[in-house]
C-alpha positions in Angstrom: 70.6 96.4 110.7 70.4 95.6 114.4 71.6 92.3 115.9 71.5 90.7 119.4 74.4 88.4 120.0 74.6 85.9 122.9 77.9 84.1 123.3 77.9 81.4 126.0 81.0 79.4 127.0 80.9 76.7 129.7 83.8 74.9 131.2 83.4 71.7 133.3 86.4 70.3 135.3 86.8 66.7 136.5 88.3 68.0 139.7 87.6 71.3 141.5 89.6 74.3 140.3 91.0 76.6 143.0 91.8 79.6 140.8 91.4 80.8 137.2 92.4 83.9 135.3 90.7 84.6 132.0 90.7 87.1 129.1 87.5 87.6 127.1 87.6 89.0 123.5 83.8 89.1 122.9 83.2 92.9 123.2 81.9 94.3 119.9 84.1 97.2 118.6 82.8 100.7 117.8 83.4 101.9 114.2 81.8 104.5 111.9 79.6 101.7 110.6 79.1 99.7 113.8 77.6 101.0 117.0 77.1 99.1 120.3 73.8 99.9 122.0 73.9 97.3 124.8 76.6 95.2 126.3 76.6 93.0 129.4 77.9 89.8 130.9 77.0 87.1 133.5 79.8 85.0 134.9 79.3 82.1 137.3 80.8 81.7 139.8 80.9 85.5 140.4 84.5 86.7 139.8 86.6 88.0 142.6 88.1 90.5 140.3 86.9 91.9 136.9 88.2 94.8 134.8 87.5 96.2 131.3 90.7 96.9 129.4 92.1 97.8 126.0 94.9 95.9 124.3 97.8 97.1 122.0 95.5 97.1 118.9 92.8 99.2 120.8 90.4 96.2 121.2 88.2 96.2 124.3 88.4 93.0 126.4 87.5 91.7 129.8 89.9 90.3 132.3 88.5 88.4 135.3 89.7 85.9 138.0 87.8 83.5 140.1 89.7 82.8 143.3 87.6 80.2 145.0 86.9 76.5 144.5 84.6 75.7 141.5 84.0 72.8 139.2 82.1 74.7 136.5 82.6 78.1 134.9 80.0 79.8 132.7 80.6 83.0 130.8 77.7 84.5 129.0 78.2 87.7 127.0 75.2 89.6 125.5 75.3 92.6 123.2 73.1 94.6 120.8 74.8 96.1 117.8 73.7 98.2 114.9 75.5 98.0 111.5 75.2 100.3 108.5 76.7 99.7 105.0 80.5 100.2 105.2 82.0 103.0 103.2 84.1 100.6 101.0 80.9 99.2 99.4 80.6 102.6 97.5 83.9 102.2 95.7 84.3 100.6 92.3 87.0 98.0 92.6 88.4 98.8 89.2 89.0 102.4 90.2 91.3 101.6 93.1 95.1 102.0 92.8 97.3 99.3 91.3 98.4 97.1 94.1 102.2 97.7 93.4 101.6 101.4 94.2 100.1 100.5 97.5 103.2 98.3 98.3 105.5 101.2 97.5 103.4 103.6 99.6 103.6 101.2 102.6 107.4 101.7 102.6 107.2 105.5 102.7 107.0 107.7 105.8 103.4 108.5 105.0 102.4 105.0 106.1 102.2 104.7 109.9 103.9 101.9 111.9 100.3 101.0 113.0 99.6 99.9 109.4 103.0 98.6 108.5 103.1 96.0 111.3 100.4 94.2 109.4 102.6 93.3 106.4 105.0 91.2 108.6 104.8 87.5 109.5 103.2 86.6 112.8 102.6 83.5 114.9 100.0 81.8 112.7 100.8 83.6 109.4 104.1 82.7 107.7 105.3 82.9 104.1 105.1 79.2 103.4 106.3 77.7 100.1 104.0 78.6 97.2 102.0 81.3 99.0 103.5 84.2 97.0 102.9 82.4 93.7 99.3 81.7 94.7 98.7 85.4 95.5 100.3 86.6 92.3 97.8 84.6 90.2 95.3 87.3 91.3 97.6 90.2 91.9 98.8 90.5 88.3 100.9 93.5 87.2 99.1 96.8 87.3 95.8 95.3 88.6 93.6 97.5 90.8 94.1 96.3 94.4 90.5 95.9 95.4 89.7 94.0 92.1 92.7 91.7 92.7 91.6 91.0 96.3 88.1 90.1 95.3 89.6 87.6 92.8 91.8 86.1 95.5 88.8 85.9 97.8 86.8 84.0 95.2 89.7 81.6 94.4 90.2 80.7 98.1 86.5 80.1 98.4 86.5 77.7 95.3 89.8 76.0 96.0 89.4 75.3 99.7 86.7 73.1 101.3 85.1 74.2 104.6 85.8 71.2 106.8 85.0 71.6 110.5 87.3 69.3 112.7 90.0 69.0 110.1 92.1 71.7 111.7 92.5 73.2 115.2 94.3 76.2 116.6 97.7 74.5 116.2 97.4 73.3 112.6 100.2 74.8 110.5 99.2 77.0 107.6 101.2 74.7 105.3 98.8 71.9 106.1 95.8 74.0 105.2 97.4 74.9 101.9 98.4 71.3 101.1 95.1 69.7 101.9 92.9 72.8 100.9 90.7 72.2 103.9 89.9 74.2 107.1 87.5 76.6 108.7 87.0 80.4 108.6 90.0 81.0 110.8 92.2 79.1 108.4 90.9 80.8 105.3 91.4 84.2 107.0 95.0 83.3 107.9 95.7 82.0 104.4 94.3 85.2 102.7 96.3 87.4 105.0 99.5 85.3 104.3 98.9 85.8 100.6 98.7 89.6 100.7 101.5 90.0 103.2 103.8 87.8 101.1 103.6 90.4 98.3 104.1 93.3 100.6 100.6 94.4 101.4 99.1 95.0 104.9 96.4 92.5 106.0 94.9 92.0 109.4 92.8 89.4 111.1 89.2 90.2 112.1 87.2 88.2 114.6 83.5 88.5 115.3 80.2 87.0 114.1 78.0 86.7 111.0 74.3 86.4 110.7 73.5 83.0 109.4 70.2 82.2 107.8 68.4 78.8 107.8 67.7 76.9 104.5 64.3 77.8 103.0 61.5 76.2 104.9 63.7 75.3 107.9 63.4 77.0 111.3 66.1 79.1 112.7 68.0 77.2 115.5 68.8 79.3 118.5 72.4 78.8 119.6 73.5 77.2 116.4 75.7 80.1 115.2 79.4 80.3 115.8 82.3 82.8 116.1 83.5 83.9 112.7 86.8 85.3 111.2 87.7 87.1 108.1 90.4 89.6 106.9 90.9 93.3 106.2 93.3 94.7 103.5 94.6 98.2 103.8 93.8 100.4 100.8 95.1 104.0 101.3 92.2 105.9 99.7 89.6 103.9 101.6 91.2 102.4 104.8 90.8 98.9 106.1 88.5 97.0 103.7 87.1 93.6 104.8 86.8 90.4 102.8 85.3 87.1 103.8 86.8 84.2 101.8 84.7 81.6 103.7 81.6 83.1 102.1 83.2 84.8 99.1 82.0 88.2 100.2 83.0 91.8 100.3 81.9 92.3 103.8 78.7 94.3 104.1 76.2 94.7 106.9 75.8 91.1 108.2 79.3 90.9 109.9 79.7 92.0 113.6 83.2 92.9 114.5 84.7 92.1 117.8 88.5 92.6 117.5 91.4 93.1 115.1 94.9 91.6 115.3 97.8 90.1 113.5 96.2 86.7 113.7 94.0 84.5 115.9 96.5 84.4 118.7 96.0 88.1 119.4 92.2 87.9 119.8 91.2 84.4 121.1 87.5 84.7 122.2 88.2 83.3 125.7 91.6 82.2 127.0 93.2 81.8 130.4 94.8 79.5 133.0 93.2 77.3 135.5 94.6 75.6 138.6 93.0 72.1 138.6 93.8 68.5 138.1 92.9 66.6 134.9 91.5 68.1 131.8 88.4 70.1 131.0 85.3 70.1 128.9 84.3 73.2 126.9 80.8 73.8 125.5 80.3 76.9 123.3 76.9 78.3 122.1 76.5 81.4 119.9 73.3 83.0 118.8 73.1 86.0 116.3 69.6 87.3 116.0 68.4 90.2 113.8 66.1 92.5 115.8 63.7 95.2 114.7 63.7 98.9 115.6 
């Protein structure tokens, strides 16, 4: 499938800003099952400096600075991406290794540090009280790892209510667990915390998902949003992606932008601005399937 993604972020400041520095994680990644055909940006005011870079996790990102007075900043990122069915969809979950064997393997020299860093706690993912017990309800003794993860994915989807506005980027994971409410970012963090708490490697994935309107309703341009899900490392397959928000084994409707330990590593747009007062941010995302 081919998709066109438009991600627009607009900042408005009550007083003129004299300088801003920004990092943009909105560059779709290249994988065996995801190819980027077009990518471009339009930034207003025009940056005084702009560079394409790669981070520690091999994600592409844009750094730019505006070194002149401005009261508005608009960042529009456009890309065209083609996605094919990921390799993990060909595996039977019941035929994967018992999860305990994967835990043991992660502690051998065969597992690289690049993988092992993802079974440690991080800024937004901590081993809160009860998290290990919640995970072990799905990861029962000897259960195939992919089968167990699909069960955990389904339980999170049923137990937690998608509630925009209940959480923000600073909400502790313990509150998400207590109230069983949040958004995709929270559910991804919770799922990763579950698998890390029992010794498995899980990483955070940011990107987009194609959303479809209800039957008989028109598709609304700009009504989509950034999305987040998680990936679990399974040795015979690699990183396998699961979306607890939608109770999905990720297939060909998810567009990947970046991977990290958690949200803090891959914030879609972050930076510093020299100005007085606060700011207003307006975000619009459009994910459109295209032919050809």
